[in-house]
C-alpha positions, 0 to 999 in steps of 0.5 A: 882381814887385818885384826887387833888383839886388844887386852882387857882386864884379867889379861884377856885378849879380844880379837876385833877387826882393825877398824876403829870405826867399828863399835867394839874396837873403838870402845875397847881401845878407848876404855881398855874394857867394855863400857857396860856396868854389867861386865864388872858384875859378871866378873864378880859373880864368876867362880871356878867351876861356873857353867855359863851361857852367853847368848848373842856373844858378838865378839865374846867380851862377856864370854871371854871375861867369864872364861878367864875366871873359870879355873879348869872345871868351868865352861862357857857356851857362846852362841853367835850366828853372825859371820864376822863377829863369830870369826873374831870370837873364834880367834879370841878363844884361840888367842887366849887358849880357852879351847877347853873352857869354851864351846862356840855354837854357830846359831841364833836362839831366837828370830 
């Protein structure tokens, strides 16, 4: 599958399918960031050493934004059960070198 690595604030790269018909690549290519106001709020709250959970991570936009601000002592646990977004999330973690900052959990936390 062909992919894009789209750069958002803080130099974070989000890997998505190379298909602008999908919501995530379309939004990130158009806005160069996520569209929800919460992303700015999350970025302002994260400090080095923060411990965070991203439940339903999808492509990991929030988890990756958090990881970028953790320093070396924080950690993010990203939960995503869906196969394609999970693959993109794993690729994004590797692309950003966040392996030591993030744990990806391949499961759902609710039905």
